[in-house]
C-alpha positions, -999 to +999 in steps of 0.1 A: -061-122+086-074-100+114-077-062+112-049-057+137-026-079+116-035-059+085-025-026+102+006-041+116+017-052+081+010-017+068+030-001+097+060-024+091+059-017+053+060+020+060+089+018+084+109-003+059+102+021+032+113+051+052+146+034+060+153+031+023+147+069+019+175+077+044+200+075+015+213+107+000+198+107-035+190+134-061+156+150-060+129+144-087+113+178-096+076+180-089+052+183-119+034+215-125+001+196-123+000+169-095-026+141-099-036+115-074-048+089-099-013+078-106-022+042-115-043+055-144-014+078-155+013+051-152-003+019-164-027+027-193-003+025-222-019-008-235-056+001-231-077+028-247-084+059-226-105+089-235-100+124-220-129+148-219-118+184-224-131+214-207-151+225-238-169+191-239-179+195-202-191+230-208-211+223-239-231+194-223-254+190-194-239+189-159-251+153-156-223+128-162-248+106-181-253+132-208-216+139-212-206+103-216-236+092-236-227+115-265-189+112-264-181+076-255-194+041-264-209+036-229-246+027-231-269+041-204-301+027-190-318+059-179-352+059-161-361+092-176-343+126-176-324+131-143-336+097-129-316+066-120-289+061-147-269+029-150-238+026-173-229-004-194-194-009-207-191-035-234-224-052-224-216-054-187-236-040-158-234-009-137-219-029-109-191-039-133-182-003-140-157+012-115-159+049-107-128+065-092-125+099-075-089+110-074-078+074-075-103+061-049-130+036-059-163+053-049-189+027-061-216+023-034-208-003-008-245-009-005-255-016-041-221-018-058-226+010-084-226+047-091-257+065-104-243+087-131-272+112-128-259+121-093-224+130-105-220+167-116-194+167-143-184+203-137-171+195-102-139+180-118-109+193-137-106+162-159-128+131-166-111+101-182-127+069-195-107+037-196-123+007-215-116-029-205-106-047-174-088-028-147-094-046-114-057-050-106-053-013-105-087+000-095-103-028-075-138-043-075-161-035-105-135-026-131-147-054-154-162-035-183-142-003-177-137+026-154-145+063-152-120+086-135-130+119-119-099+139-111-090+173-096-057+189-103-033+205-078-013+232-096+014+255-084+027+289-093-003+297-116-016+327-097-053+335-093-080+321-116-118+319-114-147+309-136-184+308-134-210+291-155-247+299-154-273+280-175-311+283-175-334+264-197-366+244-203-385+229-174-372+256-151-338+240-151-310+258-134-274+248-137-247+269-120-210+263-112-184+286-097-147+278-092-117+297-079-081+287-076-052+304-058-019+289-069+014+301-055+049+286-055+045+265-024+008+261-020-025+258-040-061+261-030-092+254-051-129+259-041-158+249-063-196+249-059-222+234-082-260+234-082-284+217-105-322+217-102-352+212-124-390+209-123-385+183-150-421+186-160-418+182-198-446+171-221-443+137-239-438+138-276-467+124-297-488+116-266-510+136-243-490+128-212-464+147-193-436+139-169-451+138-134-432+138-101-398+142-118-384+172-100-349+170-086-320+190-072-284+185-061-256+206-046-219+197-047-191+215-029-154+208-035-123+219-016-089+209-027-054+220-017-017+213-019+013+224+001+050+218-007+068+211+025+101+211+007+116+199-026+110+163-016+076+163+001+042+174-009+009+173+010-025+172-008-061+173+004-093+167-015-128+170-001-162+165-017-197+171-003-229+161-021-266+166-012-294+156-035-331+148-037-351+133-066-388+126-070-390+095-091-411+100-122-443+079-123-455+059-153-492+065-147-507+096-131-524+074-105-492+057-093-480+064-057-454+092-058-419+084-043-387+103-037-351+095-028-325+116-010-288+109-007-259+126+011-223+117+004-190+130+017-154+122+007-121+133+023-087+123+011-053+133+026-022+124+006+015+127+013+038+124-017+075+119-014+100+123-042+134+107-032+155+104-063+145+071-080+119+064-053+084+078-053+062+074-022+025+081-020+005+076+013-032+081+011-058+082+039-094+085+029-128+086+047-159+081+026-196+081+037-229+075+019-264+079+033-297+074+015-334+077+024-362+063+003-398+075+007-422+050-008-450+076-005-441+113-004-473+120+015-459+106+047-426+106+065-421+068+066-390+058+048-363+031+045-326+040+048-291+028+045-256+041+052-220+031+049-187+046+059-153+035+047-118+042+060-091+036+034-053+034+039-031+030+008+007+031+004+022+032-031+059+028-035+075+032-070+111+027-080+124+040-112+151+014-120+161+033-151+144+058-175+128+029-192+118+006-163+094+014-134+085-010-106+056-005-083+041-020-051+009-010-034-008-021-001-044-011+004-066-016+034-103-007+034-125-010+064-163-005+059-192-004+083-227-006+067-262-008+080-298+000+070-335-008+073-329-043+059-291-046+067-278-052+102-247-033+112-219-052+096-181-046+094-157-059+068-121-053+062-103-060+029-065-060+024-051-059-011-015-063-023-004-051-058+028-054-077+033-037-111+060-031-137+062-010-169+092-015-192+100+004-224+120-026-238+129-008-270+121+025-287+091+008-302+081-019-277+066-013-242+050-039-219+031-037-186+027-065-160+004-061-129-010-085-103-033-082-072-044-104-044-071-095-017-076-110+017-109-108+036-133-130+057-163-119+036-156-139+005-128-159-013-108-135-035-093-146-068-057-139-079-059-110-104-034-102-132-029-081-163-004-082-191-002-057-219+021-047-248+023-017-271+043-017-303+048+013-325+051-002-360+056+032-376+057+069-366+019+071-370+007+035-364+007+015-331-008-018-320-015-029-285-029-060-268-040-067-232-052-097-213-064-096-177-085-113-150-109-091-132-136-093-105-165-077-087-171-083-050-205-090-036-222-059-022-236-054+013-271-059-001-259-092-017-243-105+015-263-091+044-298-082+032-321-094+060-338-127+052-322-128+017-285-121+019-261-149+009-228-149+028-215-178+007-214-157-025-183-157-046-170-127-065-178-124-101-147-130-122-139-122-158-111-132-182-107-106-209-086-100-240-085-070-263-064-057-292-062-021-304-050-003-335-042+034-334-033+057-363-024+092-354-012+122-375-013+159-374-049+161-385-065+129-376-066+101-350-082+067-356-086+039-330-102+005-334-104-021-306-116-057-307-125-073-273-137-105-257-145-114-221-159-144-203-177-136-170-182-164-145-203-166-113-224-135-122-246-127-093-284-127-099-313-123-075-338-151-082-370-161-064-366-187-036-400-195-023-417-162-013-384-143-012-357-133-037-321-142-029-287-136-047-268-166-062-238-172-084-256-185-115-250-167-147-221-171-171-218-144-198-196-139-229-191-105-243-173-096-276-174-068-301-155-038-315-151-002-306-139+026-327-134+063-324-119+091-345-110+127-342-101+150-370-091+187-367-085+210-396-076+247-396-093+262-426-076+296-423-063+320-397-098+326-383-116+293-386-113+256-376-133+224-379-132+195-354-151+163-361-153+134-335-171+101-337-174+069-317-191+035-324-195+002-306-208-032-318-215-053-287-226-089-283-234-099-247-249-134-244-259-158-216-238-188-223-265-212-214-293-198-236-271-181-262-294-151-260-285-114-260-288-099-225-317-075-220-310-038-224-277-044-243-279-028-278-259-044-306-251-009-320-243+025-304-226+055-319-222+092-316-206+121-335-200+158-331-190+186-355-176+219-342-170+249-364-152+279-350-149+313-368-132+341-348-152+344-316-182+323-329-185+286-323-212+262-336-216+226-324-238+197-337-241+164-318-258+132-327-265+100-309-277+066-321-287+037-299-300+005-315-329-016-303-327-037-272-345-068-260-368-065-230-371-102-222-343-128-216-358-151-244-353-123-270-389-124-280-391-100-310-425-088-299-409-073-268-383-049-281-376-013-273-370+005-305-337+022-313-335+059-315-315+088-329-313+122-314-294+154-321-284+186-304-271+219-317-257+251-302-239+283-309-220+307-287-199+339-289-168+347-268-157+382-261-129+398-240-092+391-238-078+388-203-113+382-189-135+362-213-172+359-215-190+333-235-227+337-242-245+308-259-276+288-265-281+251-271-311+231-284-315+195-274-334+169-294-337+195-322-358+171-344-383+165-316-379+128-317-401+106-294-379+080-277-374+060-245-341+049-230-360+024-208-394+010-214-423+034-205-397+061-195-402+089-220-375+114-227-382+151-235-387+165-269-370+197-281-358+218-253-332+245-248-308+263-224-290+296-225-257+301-208-231+326-197-195+314-190-170+337-174-133+331-170-108+353-151 
């Protein structure tokens, strides 16, 4: 299917939809908070999601790695503090984790992943984590799970502003300022964040120190909404990121390197509410540019860049209060090039159909399907089926089965001398079942999962070069659990306890060996105690040992580790509030590595002031 045919189909689909809207139907009132990630909101009733609150984002580092490492079962392969950070959901890879910004998949078109140490968590109003397969809804990469970065458009809320300033060890500066003007018919939000550090910490129990680890990044957000009338709403989101990192060296004599990246995102959305019909048209333009300096003492560098134009039309029909039907057409056109990639264009067209039905007061089911068309690879048919059943007022059980995929990246397909244009997408068949108990004081969740990944892409030596091939088949299974308990001790004090744990088996089917850098055990917990204006928090993280070689040789194992953080703050003021606090990280000064030979810092601290208007 050619690009012109794709756009013709989209145009005809839009025309047909608008003809439907010519009917005189009652108006659906707009929500006070308008979100663009509607697929997450509508079709996540049968899979576990975790919402990170504002207090969680404030109490942790700005890096998304730190936030998720302590609060979710996601495992991170981090090449040292602030360096490249790769997430692993349920034993999968970073490329098998989808990251969405206001409903748009933003994984790199070049390498297929998002580096979580380049995402400033304070830039967003909400961060949600969805475990399990989601490729039907969120596209390529959503095999292990997805992370959703969302900004809210709110109306009739007046003027609000906040600022957070942190300063700590290693000359680390973390600053964020936000302001929102929200009236009856329009809303405007501006946010600026800056994170920088010398990152020159001493190693624990050794004589070395972190060399060439300095970094900085700046993020700017501009979001707005305008109510044209009772039926139509315009929204605009923009994102600008500029960062540079010097990559830490293992030995003082190693050649020093650095990496700079510059990303932009722009999204325009038109929402229409026409009685039982809901229309959402999105147009997005996303760019990514990087430069890698193999030696910082000269200006020679390699580079890569990609730009994507995305058109998406989402049409939902509320058949009844209990039945929702949905169709989506999505066209993505990407141009990429670099030092080792010739300029290449590819266009992907995707069609989705979805349904959610509250069959009875206790039983709900979801059915979704997706098919993509492109000349770059042969796309599989994707599907998902889930049910949720409330056995009692407090106890519910849900089950989900799905087929998911990850497309080959530009590097996989087009890398000069090595790219393989015959690659097939990775596919995964997955099943999971969850149990949830919820009452006034406590919530408990336990999920068992299984997945079978086929045609996993690996780069292997072929003569004097390396090339990607579909070779590996992997099975993943295990359990995840989380709990939250909240107890008000008296009128002035409250205790909140949260915990999460994951047991993960991820094995190569041919060798029956655990994959490297996949721990069997990972867990975390936090305890928050509030008394009047004082608040105390204690966090702990445990990561089990991991194998360093594919044959699981016990002599080559990276030891597990346990670290803890603690902090205290005081809030004063009524209409305008000020919070002054201090936090100590790795309070027991443990020596540990998240990746082999990549030491993490010992005890360090930051002090902060948080202002809210």
